[in-house]
C-alpha positions in Angstrom: 191.5 224.0 50.2 189.4 221.2 47.5 189.3 222.7 44.3 186.2 222.2 41.7 186.6 221.8 38.1 183.7 223.1 37.5 184.0 226.1 34.5 180.8 227.0 34.5 178.8 229.8 37.0 175.0 228.6 37.2 172.2 230.9 36.2 170.6 232.1 39.7 174.7 233.0 40.9 175.8 235.0 37.5 172.1 236.8 37.7 172.5 237.7 41.3 176.6 238.6 40.5 175.7 240.6 37.3 173.3 243.0 39.2 175.2 243.7 42.5 178.8 243.7 40.0 178.4 245.0 36.1 176.1 248.3 37.2 179.0 249.2 39.0 181.5 248.8 36.5 181.1 250.4 33.0 190.4 235.6 27.8 196.2 231.9 19.0 199.1 232.2 18.4 201.4 235.1 18.6 201.5 236.2 15.6 200.6 240.1 14.6 197.3 241.7 13.6 196.3 240.7 10.1 197.0 244.0 8.9 197.5 247.2 10.6 194.9 250.0 12.6 193.7 252.5 10.0 195.0 254.9 12.8 196.8 254.9 15.1 194.2 257.7 17.4 190.9 257.1 15.8 188.4 260.4 16.6 186.2 259.7 19.1 182.8 261.2 19.4 179.3 260.5 22.2 176.0 260.7 21.4 173.0 260.1 24.3 170.2 258.2 22.8 167.0 257.7 24.1 168.2 255.2 25.5 171.6 254.5 26.0 174.6 256.1 24.5 176.4 255.4 21.5 180.4 256.3 21.7 182.0 256.5 18.1 185.4 255.8 17.1 186.2 257.0 13.7 189.2 254.7 12.4 188.4 256.1 8.3 187.2 253.3 6.4 186.1 251.6 9.5 184.1 252.2 12.5 183.8 251.2 15.6 180.2 251.6 17.7 179.4 251.4 21.6 176.6 251.1 22.6 176.6 251.5 25.7 172.9 250.4 27.6 172.4 251.6 31.1 170.5 249.1 31.3 170.5 247.5 34.9 173.5 245.1 33.8 175.6 247.9 32.7 176.3 245.4 28.9 177.7 246.4 26.2 176.7 246.0 22.8 179.3 246.6 19.6 178.7 247.5 16.0 181.3 247.7 13.4 180.5 250.0 10.5 182.7 249.0 7.5 182.4 251.2 4.2 179.0 249.1 2.8 177.2 247.2 5.4 176.9 247.2 9.6 178.3 244.3 11.7 176.7 243.4 15.1 178.9 242.0 18.1 176.6 241.2 21.2 173.2 242.6 22.0 171.7 244.4 24.8 168.9 242.6 26.2 166.6 244.6 27.4 163.0 246.1 25.5 164.9 250.0 26.2 168.3 249.1 25.3 167.3 246.7 22.2 164.8 249.9 20.5 167.5 252.0 20.9 169.9 250.2 19.4 167.9 249.3 16.5 166.7 252.9 15.8 170.3 253.8 15.8 172.1 251.4 13.9 168.9 252.0 11.1 169.1 255.6 11.6 172.9 254.7 10.1 171.8 254.5 6.7 173.5 251.1 6.0 172.7 247.3 6.0 173.3 245.4 9.0 171.8 242.0 8.0 175.4 240.2 10.4 176.0 239.5 13.7 177.9 237.5 16.0 176.7 236.5 19.4 178.4 234.9 21.9 177.7 235.1 25.4 174.0 238.0 24.6 171.9 236.1 23.4 168.7 237.8 24.5 166.3 239.4 22.1 165.9 237.2 18.7 162.7 239.7 17.8 165.1 242.3 16.5 167.7 240.0 14.0 165.0 238.1 12.6 166.3 237.0 8.9 169.7 238.0 10.2 173.2 235.6 10.2 174.3 235.0 13.4 177.3 233.8 13.7 179.5 231.8 16.2 181.1 229.3 17.1 179.8 225.4 17.4 180.7 225.9 21.1 178.9 229.3 21.7 176.3 227.6 19.6 175.2 225.2 22.0 176.2 227.4 24.6 173.5 229.9 23.6 171.6 226.5 22.6 170.8 224.6 26.0 174.0 225.3 27.9 175.6 228.5 30.5 174.3 231.0 27.9 170.7 229.8 27.9 171.4 229.7 31.5 172.0 232.3 32.2 170.1 234.3 30.1 166.7 232.0 31.4 168.1 233.4 34.8 167.5 237.1 34.1 164.2 236.5 32.5 162.8 235.1 36.0 164.4 237.9 37.3 163.4 240.7 35.2 160.3 239.4 33.2 159.3 240.5 29.8 161.1 243.2 29.8 164.3 241.2 29.4 164.3 239.1 26.4 164.8 236.2 27.4 162.2 233.2 27.0 161.2 232.3 24.0 162.8 235.6 22.5 166.4 233.7 22.7 168.8 233.8 19.2 170.3 230.7 17.7 173.7 230.5 15.6 172.6 230.3 12.9 176.0 230.3 11.1 178.6 228.2 12.9 182.1 229.6 12.2 186.0 229.2 13.6 189.3 230.7 12.3 189.1 233.7 10.1 186.4 234.9 8.5 185.3 237.9 6.3 181.7 239.4 6.6 180.2 242.2 5.0 183.8 243.4 3.9 185.6 243.3 7.3 187.7 240.4 8.1 187.3 238.8 11.8 188.9 235.1 13.3 187.1 234.1 15.8 189.8 232.4 18.1 187.8 229.6 20.2 187.5 229.8 24.1 184.8 226.4 24.7 181.5 227.3 25.6 183.0 231.0 24.4 185.0 233.3 21.9 187.1 236.1 21.4 186.5 237.8 17.9 189.7 239.8 16.2 188.9 242.9 14.5 192.2 243.0 12.8 191.3 246.5 10.8 190.5 248.3 14.3 193.4 246.3 16.2 191.2 244.9 18.5 190.0 241.9 20.2 186.1 241.4 21.5 185.7 239.6 24.7 183.5 238.9 27.4 184.8 240.2 30.6 187.9 241.7 31.6 187.2 244.3 34.1 190.3 246.2 35.0 189.7 247.1 38.8 186.7 244.4 39.3 187.5 240.9 40.6 187.0 238.2 37.8 184.9 234.8 38.2 188.1 232.3 37.9 186.1 229.0 38.7 189.4 226.5 38.8 193.1 226.5 39.2 193.1 225.5 35.8 190.5 228.0 34.8 192.8 231.0 35.6 195.4 229.1 33.9 193.8 229.2 30.6 192.7 232.6 31.1 196.4 233.8 32.1 197.1 232.5 28.6 194.2 234.0 26.7 195.7 237.3 28.2 199.0 236.9 27.7 197.9 236.3 23.5 196.1 240.3 23.8 199.6 241.5 25.0 201.4 239.4 21.8 199.6 240.6 19.4 199.4 244.1 20.4 195.9 245.5 20.3 194.6 248.7 21.4 191.6 247.5 22.4 189.7 245.0 24.1 186.4 245.6 23.7 183.8 243.9 26.8 180.4 243.2 27.6 180.8 244.4 30.8 182.6 247.6 31.2 183.5 248.5 27.4 186.6 249.5 24.9 189.5 248.8 27.8 193.2 248.9 27.1 196.5 246.8 27.9 196.6 248.1 31.2 193.8 245.8 32.1 195.4 243.1 30.4 198.4 243.6 32.4 196.5 244.7 35.7 194.1 241.3 35.4 197.2 239.2 34.7 198.8 240.9 38.0 195.2 239.8 39.8 195.2 235.9 38.7 198.8 235.3 40.0 197.8 237.2 43.2 194.7 235.2 43.6 196.6 231.6 42.7 198.6 232.8 45.6 196.3 233.6 47.9 194.4 230.4 47.0 197.3 228.0 48.5 198.3 230.4 51.4 194.6 229.9 52.4 192.8 227.2 54.1 188.8 228.8 54.1 186.4 230.8 51.5 186.4 233.3 54.0 190.3 233.7 54.9 190.9 234.0 51.2 187.7 236.3 50.8 189.4 238.4 53.7 193.0 238.8 51.6 191.6 238.9 48.1 189.4 242.7 49.8 192.6 243.2 51.4 195.3 242.7 48.3 192.6 244.4 46.1 191.0 246.9 48.2 189.5 249.2 45.3 188.2 246.8 43.7 184.5 246.0 42.8 182.3 243.0 41.6 182.1 241.5 45.3 179.7 239.0 44.1 182.6 237.4 41.6 184.9 236.8 44.2 183.0 235.3 46.3 181.7 232.8 43.6 185.7 231.9 42.7 186.0 231.2 46.1 182.8 229.3 46.4 184.3 227.4 43.9 187.7 227.0 44.9 186.9 225.6 48.5 183.6 223.7 49.7 
């Protein structure tokens, strides 16, 4: 097997994979979160919108609003509601979803002047004048790296209904580590071009992708080890929820499943000499997984 060490997927391949896989399925230290969640079992409610739906987890003083876009990519965005204000996490990307998201936020009756962006920057015109937070790595990625290339590739695929082109947002507040925004504590954990976002008040962390029963894009053996290390951090910190932009909130069962998946992937990569054999072995080991294009992309990175 000849391994490639490329860290990021191309925009064209990722656009294809998102179409095929994401539409099917709703990565610190070892210290515990800085504060316990306000309640162990939040009240949960779901509301249908003009486009998509929102599920609300009510922890008391803090609420988590999960916006399922139901768009062609099945993207998910989040709003964290504090006592006096709202904070966004990622943007929907299509006009209908952005309109519904904006109207819903406006209807909550609290200002939203702040948003964290990492992997989904399409829709700058909907957050004009807002503080847009992210790490330096994410800022560079959104400006000219993999996040930008992916957004522009999807824009070429979908046209103006996808807010790429000149409507890509910029990160204008570069931060790393703990930060308080709108009275809510967050912690940005750097992951190269991306970052994880810890939300101690609700014992949760945001990361771009997880997927309990979906194949993952793993670009090298080193990337597998890095991903496993991040997942073990999730376990050691005991997050109740892992928030993802491709599937929504997941739990520690998904973390454990993904760790087993990575170990098996490493084993099968070492045992198979061709991409076809590797893909076949993975399909046999994970017969109920979706995201076949993600698996094919992993094989493309591991074999050439």
